N, C-alpha and C positions, 0 to 999 in steps of 0.2 A: 280308297283311291285305286283305280285299276289302269293298266297300260295295255295297249294292243299293238300288234305287229303292223308295220307300214305296208305289209303285203297281204295280210289277211286279218281283218278286224275281229274275226272269231277267235283268234289266238290271243289270249289275255294272260296277264300275270299281275301279282301284287308288287309293291315296291321292292321288297327284299328279294323276291323271286327274279324280278327283272335284273337286279344288280348281280345276282349270282350267275344267272344264265348268260348275261352279256348280250347275246343275240337271241331273237325269238327262234323257235324250232324250225321255222320255214326260211331262216336266213334274213328275215326282216329286222328292222330296228324298232325298239319300243318307243311309243309316243303316248301321251296321256289320252285316256278315253274322253275326259272332259277337263277343262281348265279350272283350277281352284280359284275361289275369290280371294284376292289379296288386297288388303287395304293400304293404299299409299300413305295414309295418315299413320298407320301402325308402323309401316316400314320406315317412314321418315323420322320416327322417334327412336330409332335403334341407336345404341351406343356401340359403335365399332362394327367391323365386318362380321365378327362371330355372332353377335346378336342378330344382325340383319340376316345372316345365313339361316339361323334357327327359324326366324319368322317367315322368311321367303320360301325355304325348302320344306319346312315342317308340314304345310298343307299337302305337299306331294307324297308324304309318307303317312297320311291320315289313315288310321285303322290298321297300320302295319306294326310288326314287332319292333321296328326301329323308331317309331314315332316318339316314344318317351325318351330316347337317347339323342335326339337331334341337338339338344343343348351341348352336351359334352363332345359329341362328334364335331359339331361346328367349331367349338373352342379348340379342338385338337388340330383341325384343318386350317383354320383362319387365324393363325398366331403370328403372322407377319403382314406388313402393310402393302397396300396397292395405291401409292400416292398419285395424285393428279398434279402435274407440274405445268404451270402456265408458260407459254412462250411470249416473251415480252412484246407488247405492242400489237398483238394479234388476238383475234377471237378464236384462239386455238390453244389446246392443251395437250399434254402427253400423259397417258395413263400407263404408269410403269408397273408392269406385272412380273418383274424379274427379281424380286427381293426375297424369294424363297430359297430353300436349301440347294436347289440345282439351277437357280437363276433363270427360270423360264415360267411362263404363265401356267404351264401344266402342273406345277406343284400344287396349286389349289385343288384341282379335281382329283389328282392322284392321292393326296393325303386324305381327302374326304372319303374316297372310295375305300382306301385301306382301313380307315377307322370303321367304316360300315361293315366290310367283309370280315374283319377281325372279330367283331361282336357277333356275327352270324355263324361263325365256325362252331361254337358251342361244343357239343359232344360228338361232332363228326369224327369218324375214325380215319377216313381217307384225307390226305392233304389236298388242299385246293390248289390247282395249277392255274396261274394267271398267265395267259398268252398275250403278248403285246408286240405288235408290229410298230416300228418307229422309223421315221425319216430323220431323226436327230434328237429332239428334245423329249418326246414322250417316254422313251425307254429309260432315260436317266431319272426323270421325275418319278416314274412308277417304281423303279428299282429302289430309289431312296425311300419312298413311302412305305414299301413292303419289306425292306431289308430287316432281317432279324425277327420278323413276326412269326410266332409258332403256328404250325399247321398250314402254312401257305408257302408255295414255291412260285417263283417268277421266272418266266422264259421270255427273253428279249430277242426279237428277230430284227436285224438291221441290214440294210443293203451294203454288201462289201464294197469298200472304196468310194461310197457315195455320201458319207458323212464327214464332217471336218475331223481332223485328229483330236481336237479338244472334245468334240462331241463323242467320238468313239471311246475316249478315255472314260467319260461319264457313264457309258453304256456297259463297260467291261471291267470296272474296278471293284466290284462288290463281293463276289464269292458268296459262300454260305448258301442261303436259300435262293440266290439269284444266279441264273445261268444265261449266258449270252451266246448267240449264234449269228455269225456273219453269213448272210445268205448270198449266194452267187446270183444276183439279180437286182431288181429295182425295189423301191418301196412298195409298188403295186404288187410285186411278187410276194413280198412279206405279208401284206394285207390279205392277199388271196389265200396264202397258207393258213392264216389264222381262221378265216371263214371256212375253209375246207376242213380244218381240224374240228370245228364245232359241229359239222355235219357228218363226221366220220364215226361210224358205230364202234369200230375197234378202239379208237382213242377214248371215246366216251365210256366204254365199258371198263377201261383200264385206269381211268383217273377222272376226278371231278374237274371240269374246265370252266374257266370264266375269262373275261377279257377286260383289259384296262385301257383300251383305246377309246376314243370319243364315241365309238359305237355304243359304249356302255352308258346307260342313263346316269349312273353314279359319277361319271366323269363330267358329263355335260351340265347337269343341274347346278353344281357349285359355281360354274363359270357365269351363271346369270347374276351372281351376287355382286361382283365388282361393277357390272354394267348398271345394276340397280343403284348401288352406292354413288357412282359417278353422276348418273342422270339426276338423281334426287338432289344431290348437292348443287349441281350447276343450274338445274331448273329452279331450285329455290332461290338461288342468287340472281339469276337473270330473267326468270319468268318465261322461259321458252324451252321447248324440247331440245335435246342434245343429239347431235349426229356423230356417228363413229365411222372411222376408216380402219378396217380390220385386215391385217395380213392373213391370207386365207389359203389353206391347202386342203385338208380333209373336211373343212367347213364346220367342225365342232364348235370352235370359238364364236364363229359368226352366227350359227344357229342359236347358241346360248343368248346372244344379244337380241336376236329376233324373238326368242321365247320371252325374254324379259319385257320386250315391247308388247307382246301379246298379252302379258299379265297386267298391262296398264301403266308400265313405267314410262316416264316422259322422254321417250327416245324418238328422234325424227328419222333422218336418212341413215341407211346402213350401206356403206360402200365396201365391196369385197375387193381387196387389193391382192391380185395374183401375180406370180412370177411368169416365166415363159410357158408354164403349163396352162393352156388357154381353154380347157374344157368348159369351165363355167362361163367366162366372158363370151365364148362363141355360142353357147347355148342361149344366153340372153339375147344375143344379136340375131341369130337365125332360127331359133326355136327348135333346133335338132340336138337331142342329147346323144353325144358321141364320145364316150370314154375312149381314151387312147393311152399308149405307153407313156410313162412319165419321162420328162426331160431333166437331166441334171443341171442345176443352177447354183448360183452363189447362195440363194435363200433356200438351202437344202431341206429344211423342215417342212417346206411347202411344195416339195416336188411330188405332186399327186396328180395322176392322170384320170383317176376314177374315184372322185370324192364320195365317201360312204354317206356322209350326212346330207347329201342332196336328197336322199330318200325322205328324211325328216322335213326338209324344206318344201318338197313337193307334196308331202302329206298335208302340210299346213296350207299350202297354196297350190291346189290341184291344176289350175289353169295357168297357161303361160303368161297371160296378161297380168294375173295376180302376182306371179313371181316377179315379173318386171316392175310392178308397182311397189313390191316389198323391198327389193334390193337393186343396186346397180353394181357393175364390176368393170375392172380394167386389168390389163396385163402389162407387166413391166419387165423389160429385158435386162440382162446382166450389165450391159453397158450403162444403162440408166441407173441401175443400183449403185454401181461404182461412182458415177457422177454425183448422185444425191448424197452419198456418204461423205464425199470430199467437200461438196459445196456447203452442206449444212454444218459441217464442222467449222469451215471458214466463216460462214455467215452468222451462225447461231451459237457456235461453241458446243454443239451437241454431237455426241458420238452414237451413231445408230448401228445396231446389228443389221445384217442384210435384210431381214424380214421387216423390221421397222422402217428401213429405208424404202422398201416397196410401198408401205403405207404413206410415207412422207411424199414420195413421188406421185402416188395416186392423188393425194390431196392437192399437190401443186398443179395437176392437170385439170382439176375442176374449174369450171368457169368462175369468173370474178363474182358473178351474181349468186351462184350457189354458195361460195365461201362466205359472202357477206350476209347470206340469208339466215344465219343462225350461228350458234356456238358449236365448234367442231372439236373432236378428240381423236388424236392418233393413238392407236393401241400399240404399245411397245412390248413385244412378246418375249424377248430374250435379252440378256445382258450382252453387250458387245464383246466382253472378254471371252465368250464362247466361240468367237470368230476372229480371234486375233490375227490369224494367218491372212485373212482377207483384208481386215480393216487397217492394220498398222501401216502397210505400204501406202495406203490411200491418204492417210492423215499425217504421216511423217512422224509419228510418235507412238510410244507404247500405250496399250490400253490397260488401265488399272484392273487388277484381278481381285474380286471380293474374297474375303477369307474362306467362305464356304466352298467356293470353287477351288481355291488353292489347296485345301485339304483333300479334295477328291483327286486332284492332279498328282498328289504324292502317293496314292495307293497303287498297288500292283495291278496290272491288267491281265485278264484271262478270258479267252473266248474260243469257240470252235467254228470252223467253216463247214457249211452244208450246201447242197444243191437246193434250188428253188423247187422242191418236189415233196409232196406229202409223205411219200415213203421214206425219204431221207429224214424228214422231221420225226416221224414215228421212231425210226432207228435211233436217232440222236436222243430223244426223250427216254427211250427204253434203256439206253446205255448208262444213264446216271452219271455221266462225266460231263464237265463244263468245258 
């Protein structure tokens, strides 16, 4: 199984090489040269997420050094649930992806990638440096997944003042082999720094670099698993494809769902629920791809003005009409996020994080005909306790904190401020101080 760059199909890599490199040498993202045959009958007979992951991701590692380890890797990554919770009286469910160690969907992909890269280190003498730009949840999940693993250091870049206090604590409480940097800029600046670092000869000579953002194939592929599990379960029960409303920022989670559908899973519509960062909804509306500076919103993990995984979406659907047929999108402002959190707590007794509230609002805006046309799933990407400062005033009560998060909140915080400049990042990395 080989992978090619979204920018130059002549640049290819095997599974392990693609995971270690993160980005292709030309700055493109790796996509499969061909799609493996995956039997729905085989997948449907899986016992739990770990076995489903082994069977679904295994063909993507065919012929690779990691192929034989897909079983234990999947068992290590998928050792917590992704329950589907029905909403009473509606053809609607909620896929809860926040039951991992940092209470966000990114725990699945981060743990899978960590398990893979740890096995690939082998006799390597240089430490592997994982660069990760985060708008909130990614950095915490990656730090937790790689913390304490020998031969690997993690560098977390987050936009100073643009993540919630709870999120910042998760990004900066690790120490050891995890270093955290508050970048004086936006998430887009953080993401740009990561991409610049991969193309910088001075940095590449001094250290082995990889990425743990959703630009990395090893982050995205595991996310196909919970879409496969959910669609197989609901399609088996109801005899029809399942449609998803997905909170969307950098588009990694959404592209994972689309890849699952491309593999033949029973998935119908895919609705991309964006916050006030309208780059994708505007593209689908007027056909012009115009990345722009990100806007700070309540749903901070989705504050992305130049979504990286659009390259993968457009590689799969090169024509505008085919993209429009594959997905739809809407944009939800902060005022509507607040209103949805408050109203759904009163009406349903559900407490949404701001990102899940964006999905709930996007679903509410669908026409009655679309909602009645099949079974729908809202993707709940983070536990509401990560956004207590926003949610508690809206619902008038405290949000319960899971034990795993409470343990992180008790740790000491340490980070360094840097400018949004490649030279500043070089200096900070060379200093060896967090």
